Each structure stands twice: as C-alpha cells, then as structure tokens.
N, C-alpha and C positions, 0 to 999 in steps of 0.2 A: 570442590573440582577445580585442581590445579589445570591451568591451561599453558602448552608449552609454544616455544617457538615452531615447532614441527607440526603441532596442531593447527595454528596459524597459516604456514607455509600450504599444507597439505588442503586446506579450505580454499586457500586463495587459487591454488592449483585448479582445483575444481571449478571454481568460478571462473577461470581463465584471467585472472588479475594478475599484474606485475606490481609488487610491492618491492620497495627497497628497504633494505636493512633498517632503517630508523621508522619505518611504516610499520613491518612486524614486529620490532620490540615496543612501539606506541600501542598497535592492536592487541600484544599480549597482556599489557598493563588495562586499557580499557577493557577486554573481554573477561578479564580475571575480576575487575570490579563489577562488573555485569552480574557475572556467575556468583561472587560473594555475595551480592543483594539478594540474589533470587535464594542462596541457601539460608538467609537471614529470614525471608519470608516463609517459606517451607518451616520454620521451628513456631510459628503460630500455629495456635488452635483453632482450625476451622470446620471443626467437627459439626457445631451445631447452627451453622451458616449455610441458609439454602442457596444454590446457585441463581445468578439473576444474569439478566441480557443488558440491563442498565443499570447506571449508577442510581438513579432518582427513579421513581415510578412514572412510567408513562402509559397512558390508557391510549390512547388513539393521535398516532403523529401525523396520520393522513387527511388530506382536505377532502371534504365531500366532491365527488365524480359528479360535474355539471357539465351537459351538453352546452356546447358554444359553437360559434363560426369559426371555424379554421381558416387559417390565412391563406388566400386566394394563390393560384398557382402562378400567374404574372407577377404579382409583387413578390412571393418566395424567390420566382427566378429572377429578380433584380436584385438580390443581395449577391449574385454570383458574378465574377468577371466574364465568363462563356456561357452561354446557354442558346439552345437550338428551337426554344419555344415550346418546348415540352420536359426538358431535362437539362440540368448542368451538364457541360460538356468538359469532358476530363482527359487527360494524356492516357493513351493507353500504355498498359504495363503489363510486359511478359516475362 
C-alpha cells in the first residue's frame, strides 16, 4: 500500500496535529516503511500456527492472594502534603 502526503495530512488533521512540510515528507517515508514491512509479513504462511497471547509459555504469572495487614490510615495520610485526619485534602475542581 502506497501512502501519500495527502493521507498523512488528512490523518494529522483528524488528530489535530500541525506538521511542517518536512514532517509530512518524513512521515510519508516512515509510515511507508512500516506498511512495506507489514506487507512482507503478510506473505508468510501462518496457516498452521495457532494464535497465542504470549511469545513464551506462561502458566500462571500471578502471585498467591495472601491476606495481610494494610497500611494504617494515619501512616498513609503522612504521605500527602495536606490531610484532614480522615482523607487527603485536594483543591476543588469545577
């Protein structure tokens, strides 16, 4: 698939990006290289390859769920610049 400057300009406008002429020509080259590589990958026969979620076999990547003491409220509130004894105090945003 051939990418054109008009394609890059259209996508930049949709993304509300301002690109200089040099940026547009650079993006045409870079995106063109990416699309050419994707076309090359599409030539591979992957008919006998099963889909996977990981590149390596992962049986269980989670730790055991163990009940333990949580951080005391007073100690947690010490980490913030402002607190009222029950919660952090933050500026009101309207």
